[in-house]
N, C-alpha and C positions, 0 to 999 in steps of 0.2 A: 542225854547231855553229851556234848562233844568232849573228846579227849583233849585235855589242856596240856600243851607241850611248851617246854622251855628249850631253846637251842643254845648250846654252849660250844663255841668254836672261835678260834682267834683269827680266822681268815674272813674278812668282811664280805668279800664277793661270794665265797662259798656259803656263808651264813645267810646272806640275802637271797641267793638262789634257792637254797633249801627252804627258806621261809615261803618264797613264792610258790614252790612246788606243793608244800604241805597245805597252803591256804586254798589250793584247788581241790583238795580231797575232802569229801563229805565226812563229817563227824570228827574233824580235827580242828582245833583252835590254837594258834600260836600266841602265847600270852607274854612272851618276852625273849630277849636275847642276852647272851653274856659273852664277852670277849676274852676273859681270863678265868682262872680257877677260883680266885677269891670271889669274884662277882657271881660266878655260877653257884657257888655254895650259898652265898648270902641270898640271892634271888630265889633259890630253891626253898630255903627255909622260910622266906617271907611269903612267896607266892604259892607255895605248895602245889606245883603242877602235878598232873597225873603221871607224866613221863618227862624225864630229863634226857634230851638227846645230847650226848656227851662226847666231845673229842678227847683224845688221849693226851696229846701234847699241847699244853697251853701255858702262858706266862703265869707266874706267881704260885700256881698250884697245879699239879698234873691231874688228869682225869682219875687216875687211881687214888690219889690223895683225896679228891673231892668225894669219890664213892666211899672211901673209908670213913671220912668225917660224917657223911650223911648216915652211914650205918651206925656209927657210934651214937649219933644224936636221935636215933629212932625215927628217921624220916620215912614217911610212907610213900614218897615219890619213887616210882620204879625207873630204873636206869637202862638206857639203850645206848651202847657205845657205837659211834659212827666215826671211823678213822681211816686214814691212808696207811697206817702202820699195821703190819701183820706179824711183828715179832712176838714170839711166844710169851715173853715176860709181860707184854702189854695185854695180850689176850687173857692169859691166866690171871694176871693182876686184877683186871676189871671184873672177870667172872667170879673170882674168889672174894672180891670186895662187894659182891651183891648185885652186879649188873645182870639184867635178864637177857642180854644178847650182845653180840658184837658183829657189826656189819662193816665191810670195807666200802669206802666211798666209790671206788670204781666198779663195784658190783651191785650197789644199792640204787636202783632206779626208783622213780617216784612211786610206782606201784608196789614194789617190794617194801620200800620204806613205810608206806602207809599201812600195809598189812602187818608189818612188824610192830609199829606203834600201837595199832589196835590190839594185836595179840599180847603185847607186853602189858598194856593197860588192863586186859582181862585177867592177867595173872598167869599167862602161859609160860612154859619153860623156855629155856634159852633159844633165842633166834640167833643164828650164826651163819656167816657166809660159808658156802660149800667148801671153798679152798681151805678155810680155817678148821672146818669140822674134822678133816683128816688129821690135823695136828693134835686135836683133842684125843682122837682115837689112839694115837701112838703112846699116849700117856698111861694107858692101862691095857691089861690083857682082856681081849674080847673073845667070845665064843665063835667058833667057825659056823658057817651057814648049815653044814651037815648036822651039827649038834643042836640046832634050834628047830623045833616043830611049831610052825605057825599055821593056823587055819587059813582058808582062802580069804576070809573076811579080814583077818589080821594082816595078811600080805597086802591086801588092797589099802588098808589104813597106813601101813608102813610106807608103801610106795608113794601115796599122796602126800604124806608128811615130808618125805625126802624130796619131793618135787616142790616143796615150799608152800603148800596150802595150809590154811589155819583150820581149827576144829569145826567151826560153823560151815565152812565151805566143803570140807570133807563130808560132814553130815548131809549136806544137800546133795552132793554127788552120789552118795551111797544110799540115800533115802532112809537114813536113820537119824536119831536125835544127837545133838552135841554131847549130851550126857553119856550116851552109848559110846561115842567116839572116845571120850575121856576114859571110860572104863576099859575099852580095848587098849588104849595107850598105856594106862597104868599097868595092866596085866602084862603087856608085851615087855615094857621096860623092867618091871620088878621081878616077874616070874619066868619069862621066856629068855630074855637076853641078859639081864642083870646090869642095866645102866641106870643112871640117875636123872639124866637130862635129855631134853628133846634133841639137843645138839649131838650128844653121843649116839642117840638112836639114828639120826641122819647120817652120821659118820659110818656107823655099822652098815646101814642100808647101801650106801655108795660103795663101800669097800667090798661088799659081798654080792654086788651085782643085782640087788633087788630092783634098782632103777639104773637105767643106762644113760650115758652122756648123750645129750641132744634130745632125750625123751621129753615130751611135753605133758603137762597135767591134763 
């Protein structure tokens, strides 16, 4: 079944362009659009999309307020923020209100957006733009690279995650199962590094040079 997506953004041209891009991606079906927060909340509750692609600043109700209301009402729709705003209060507000990721519009091309939507629909941890991941890192004390002992396989997994690949793609690259990738990821986060989300793991990898700028997956 395709991933059913609702787009909430108050800019009609951007909303239309995003819809056109998503409709070209296999496995994604755009089922509606919303131009303000009230409509986004109402349509999400009625249509029950798999993923709500949510802007932060909208008329009548902000993206954070929409996320909070959906969380209170027990909505099963997963949220992916897509915004031009990179202020910390927006990023933290959406993630703490239950969003599964936060992408910046100028960094999210069609390929990344499609991967993020599929990943969020599968229940993966936070998808976040690399420039924002560093901000998350500053919020908490992280272990130095010298104090973390990763196996060669774990290093490969961390590097591919930091380069933006999802679990099935990593599994294919490393000739292992997606379940094995998830087990590696859980162990790295919980036992080796001590982070809770995919975003914080990406931030740690970039800060400690596990992956270099300009490096391709």
